[in-house]
Phi, psi and omega in degrees: 000132181276149178271162175292130181299156180299326183295329178289316179299318180296322177297319180296318180296319178297316180300313182295321180294325179297317179298316180295317180297322179298317182294319180294318179297321179295320178293327181288328183274357181247163177286130176277116185242136173261169183300318182294323179294321181293313180297321178301314180299319183294308186287345177276324190252348188285136183291341178302324179292324178296322175296319177298324176300319179291321177299321178294317181294322177296318178295326181290336179299328183299325177296315177296324178295319181289329179299334178292348177302324182271008177289142177287152181241126178252137177225152178207155179206151177216137184198162176230140179221136182234113183248130171240120185232149175290146184240153176257352182214155179289344181272001176263141180288134180272345177211142179225128178241126185235134168240130187223140173232131181215155179198168180189169176222137183235132182232113175287147179249157181298330182291350183105341179284172175217150180237128181236131174247128187235143176228133181220133179218133183213157174236128182237128176234128180250147180238127182247151178281336183258129176295331180291319177296324178296323180287330180286338177291112188297314185235112179202107008285158181248134179251127180237138175221148179210148173229134181213154176235131181239136179239122180242124181238125181278139179257341183230260179300131176090353179299133184063015175042068180297331177300332179268306184298303182291328177295320177295319177297319177298315182294320178296319178298319177296322178295315177299320178296322180293322177295319181293327177296328174298317175297323179296319177297319177297323179292322178294320177296321180294321178295317176300317179296316179301313180294318179294321180299315182282334171297318179292323173299317179293326175291326176296320178297318180298319180293318181296317179289326177294324175300315179297317180295320176297320178294321175298314181296323179294317179294324179295318179295319177299321180294321178293321175299318180296316182291327179292327178299326180269004177071026181274339180227165176271169179300324182299325179293319177296320179296327174297317176296321177296320177297322180295315179296321177297320179297314180292325176294322178293320177297322177296315179295318177298323178293319178294322178296319179295322178295321178297318175301314179293322177298316178296318181297320178292318178300319181292325175297325179272004179058044175248166178300134184302335182276357181297132177290144181227130171232122184251152183235120180278114180248046185286138176280169179295150182298126180283165177297127183283130177271174178286165181297322179295322181293314181289330175292321176298322175297315178298319182296332181275324191255336183286127182296337179302317181293318181290329176297313180292327175296318177295318178297322178296315177299319179295320180295321180295320178295318179290329175295321177291325178293317179295322182293324177297326180293343178278348184278162178283158177267110176235113182237143168255132187236125175242142182220140179217136182193183176220157182217162179216150178221124183206159175280347181255132186295317181293320179294325178294323180288317180284338182291339179294342179273354182282138178280002185282317182257088181240162175217154181215150179207153178220129183216159179237124183247141181224137174210148181208137177279134178284126183086312175052043184290327181296313180293321177298318179296320178295320179295318179293321177298315180298320178298315180294323179295323178293317178295325180294317178297319180296323178291320179297321180292321178295316179299315178300317180299317179294322180295314181294322177299317178298316178300316179291320180299318178298315182293317179298319180295320177297317180291320183294320181269346188288326182299311180293322178296321176297316180301313181294326180292322178291323175300317178295319180296321176293321178297319179293324177295316178298318180296316180295315179298321180293319181290328179295320176296318177297324181292321179293331179275359180078022179253013177216172181241168182297321182297322178291319177303311181296321178296316182292326175298318175300318178297319180294315179300316178299316183292317177299312182298317180299314181296316182294316180292327179296321176297316175301319181299322178291318178297318176295321178300322176297317178291323178294325177294320178294322177294316181295328179273356177081018182244014183297315183296319177295321180294322179272347184077025179272134179248124176288125182300147179295148180292141176294144179293132179240121178262117179302000000 
């Protein structure tokens, strides 16, 4: 049996060297990016985070809106009235003309009470048909002025002003949930980046192994050409080798096309030009000791923003439930009033007389009101209760979903190490099998179909082992993502939200 000439081996070495040189040149002309650098670029530049910033700013406005509940209210009025009425006696006025100016300020208090300050000033002139009656009217026109302070304190509905206190707590919880949703958006972007990053790595592995397979097929075809020249094989044997090379070349091209798709996807996630060259570097640490499902779930419950969002929503729901429950109570207020008044024929004396302590008045009253049926308040209370129950169910559902997710990843990692070891053993066995069969083929004790079959077995075993190793590395990163510690593990810091002015 003749050996392969040196020129054929030299050609194969040159071909293999060309593939390696091309890969190295491509890596040198591109940015070398690690996973943490890629995720940092994504969470820094992606517009989804800018939208989340606006959502947070919108949620924060509700706090300012509720603070307005304690804003003071100022009111004022001025008016003139002219009444002409039929009279039954000459001593009754047949016409009355009134001019009045009034104003006040009302200030709600956090306790639920309110303080009102009122000022009233009026001029009244009466007209009589009898001159005697006009003379008997002691003050005509009459000027009246009064100043009073009123304090209203709720004993039932509105006590401690739950619409303000609980409303602020609910608004703060909603704002906190909105901030956490921003972190959630960053997490989802990180997961998409993580998967795309490892897809690009897997396509690089496929290209590398496809290069090796093309090199093997090329050397086999060269060997077949040589044997055909000496009449040692039939044309069909050479054609089988040509078909193998065509298959491996197609696989190489498909792997390169897939790499381009993943490269473009990664560039778009980083908001870079799709044509930008990318070379990634896997800097994965060694696999850490796997914890139990309960331990990793406790970590996830502490660090994952989904749980904290639901906790914030639960707090907001409880606050709104207390507001709704307050609305079902009756209105019972105690009202105290203190003031002074003046009456004079002189406008100035009537105005200054209101400041005198001589003519004062005071009052104390108890007011009660209740809506018959109160269906609106009852419906709001029922709605708030159902919303709270819904959040509790969502949290339970999330816990089960995260447990399932973690259990799947842990199982994959726990069984993956042994699977990877056996896959490498199989790849080495396939290599030994192929080398042995190749020796048999050169000695004329095997056929082309068997060699091609064994080459396919070798290529499949090598690819399976390499991709399985990547799958385990990805599983470690996915476990960190599922427990909510991926950013801390990579040292990635989510940028602070940009200030948004409504």
